[in-house]
N, C-alpha and C positions, 0 to 999 in steps of 0.2 A: 448159293443158298445153303449148301452143306457147310461151307466155311463159316457162315453166320451162325448156323445152329450149333456148330462145334464150339464156336466162341462163347455162345450163350450158356451151353452146357458146362463148359470149363468155368465160366464165371459163377454159375450156380453151385458147382461143386466146391469152389474156393470159399464161397459164402457159407456153405454148410459146414465146411471144415473149420472155419473161423468160429462159427456158432458152437460147434462141438467143443472146440478148445476153450471158448468162453465158459460154457456150461461146466466143463471139467475143472477149470480154475476156480469158478464160483463154488462148486461143491467141495473142492479140496479146502478152500478157505473156511467154509462153514463147518467142515469136518474137524479141522484143527481147532476152531473156536469152540465147538461142542465138546471136544476132548480136553480143553484147557483145565488145568488143575485149579482147585479152589485156593484162595489166598489163606494160607495157614501159618505163615511165618510172622513172628513178632519182631519189632525193632529192626526193620529192614534198612533204616538209615544209620544204624549204629556201627561204629568201627572201633578198633583198638585205640584206647586213649581218649575216646569221646567224653567231653565234659559239658554238662548242661546245668545251669543254675535253677534250683527249685524255686517256683514262685509262691508256693503255699508252705506255711510253717508246719501245718498238720496238727497244731495244738487244738485239742478238743476243749471247748468251753461248755460250761453247764447251761442247760436250758430248763424251762419249766417241765415238770413231770420226770425229770431225770432223778436217779437215786444214787446216793453216795453212802459209803460206810466211813465213819469218822471215829478214830481211836485216839485218845489222849493218854500219854504215858508219862509218869513222873515218879520220883523216889517214894513219895508218901502214898500208900495205898488208899488213904482217905480221899485224896484228890482223884485218883483213878475211879473209885466207886462213885464219886459225886458227878463226874463229868462224862462217864461212859454209861449209857443206858443199859440196864441189864435185860436179859431175855429170860422168859420162863418156859421151861419145857414141862408139860403136864403129863402125868400118867394117872392111871386109875387110883385115886385115893392119895396121891403124892404130888408135891410141887417142889421144883428145884430151880433156884434163881442163881445165875452165874454172871460174872462180870463180862461186859461186852468186848473186852480187849483180848479175849482168848481167840485162838485161830479158828475154832469152830464157829464162834459167834460172829466173826467177820463176814461169814457167808449167809447170816440169817437176818440180822437187823440192819436197817439202812434208813437214812433220812431222805425224804422225797422233797424235791424242790416244788413249791406250790405254784399256782398260776401267776402269782405276783413276783416269782423269782426268788423267794425266801425259803430258808430252812429254819425250823424252830429248835435251837440248840439249848441244852440244859444250862440254867443260870443266865447265860448271855441273852436268851430270848431270840427274837427274829434277827437273822443275819442274811444280808443280800448275797446270794450265791450265783444267780444267773449272770452269765458273761465272764465268770472266773474259771481259770483252769484248776486242776487238782492242787498244784503247788500254791497258787494264789489264795485259794480258799483256806488251805492249811496255815499259811502265813497270817491270814487275816484273823483266824480263830486264835492262834497263838498270841498275836499282838493284843487282841482284846482281853485275853486272860491276864496277860502281864500288866497291861495298862490299868486294869481294874483291881490289881493286886489280889485276884482270886486264886492265883497260883504263884507261889514264891520259890518253889523247888527249881533247882537247876541240876541237870538239864530237863527241859520240858520238850517233849516230842509230840507233835500232832501229825497224824497220818490220815490222808484222805484217799479213798479208792472208789472207783466207779463200780456200780453194782448192776447196771442194766445196759451196757453198751452192746448193741447188736447191729449187724448188717445183713441184708437179704440179697441173695444172688439168685436170679431167675433166668429162664430162657435156655439157650443152647449151651448148658454146662452139664457135666456128668452127674453131679449131685446137687440139684437146686435145693435151696432151703434157707433158713435163718441161722446165722452163726454168731457166736459170742466173740467180741473183740477183747482179747486178753491183755492188751497194752494200749498206751496212749496213741501211738502212731501206727496205724495199719494202712498199707497202701492198697490200691485197687487190685494190684497183682496178687497180693497176699489174700485178699478177699476171694478172688477167683480161684486161687490155689486151694482154699478151704473147700470150695465146691468141686474140686477135682479137675480144674482146668476146662477150657472151652472144648466142645465137641468139634468134630471135623466140619460140622455144618454151621458153626457160629461165625457171624460177621465180625472179623477182627478190627475193621476200621470204623465201625459204627456201634460201639458199645455205649449204652445209655446209662446215665446215673441220675436218679431222681432224689432230690434233697430238699428238705423243708428249711426255708430261710425267711425270717421275718414274717411268719404266718402265711407264706406262699410256697407252693410246690415248684421248685426250679428244676429244669431238666438240662443236663449237659450231655454232650456227645464226645466220646473219647476214641482216639485212633491208636490202637495197640500196635499197629504196624510201624509207627513212627515214634522212636525214642524221644526225640526233641519235643514233639507235640504232647506226648504223654506226660513228661516231666514238667511241662509248663501249664498243664491243666489244673484248674482250681480243685478238681476232685481226685487228684493223684493220691492224696491222703483221705481216707474215709472219715466221715463224721457219724455220730450216733443216728441210727435208724435210716441210713442211706439204703437205697434200693438200686442194685446193679442189674440191668437187663441186657442180655445178649440176644440180638436179633438173629433169626434164622436166615441163612443165605438163600439165594434163588433156587438152588437145587432142593433144599429142604422144603421150601414153599411149594414147589411143583409136586413133591411127593404126596402132598395133601389131596391131589386130584388124580383121577383115574388116568393112567398112562401119561402122567404129566411130564416125565423125563424121557419118554420113548423117543421123541423127536431129537433129543440131545445125545443119543447114544451113537457110537461109531457104526454099529450094525445097520441102523436105520439109514444113515447117509450113504453107506456103501451100497445098500440096495437101491436107493434113489439114483445114485450115480450110474449104477449098472443098467437100470431101466432106461434112463435118458440116453446113455451111450448106445444102447440097442436101438432105440427109436431113431436116433440120428443116423445110425448105420443103415437102417431100412430106408429112410428118406433118400440118402445118398445113392443107394443101390437102385432105387426106383427111378431116380433122375438120370 
């Protein structure tokens, strides 16, 4: 009988030791998972010499409600005054009219593309602008002026500049806000850099871009951890009025609750491991 009891006690002790080892391994695994660093690196698949073809040209096309500044320059000042709308700056008791081709006026007056996609240009009247790039609209205006013999001066220079290109960057960035796009091609990386880069709590692999297309709001998801996926994304180049939203990661979301991250701290799991180890030791000793 004593031999049988000794065998049973040995078996129970072995079972408890296995249980203790299992608990220890489980807690260790959970501890390392809790301590895992957030994903903060960009372009993890990129290496020296990596080459990826861009799928988007990045060319910005005019849309209704866009604004452009158009300046026509020729040798004869009469043509300049006729084709460039003047602006009037008023003071008390005075009025001053200046040609629109000056550097100062380029930032004041602009043509707005109407709901039908047209602009109303002096002498030429309605011109279809929607769907055209800056260069295409400038070429179209120059061609119309020459074809109608309205300007015979050579050289004739037509310049078109965007007046209201903006992109909004929201969410987990250092300086969220609305930023002006100062050139035709602005990448999503440049837009994020304007906002001071992502914070440590931003999801790098699920950055959302909301874009208005054909009267609908289209949403894209961009993975900044993959160079290949990023360069192939249709939103690699920004368009006017794009909205970039950086989602908060799970750690940031848990911060919104009381003690939300406590269970993920090493101190918590070390305490739990210590408690369970003590309980296991007591059980073994009692047996």
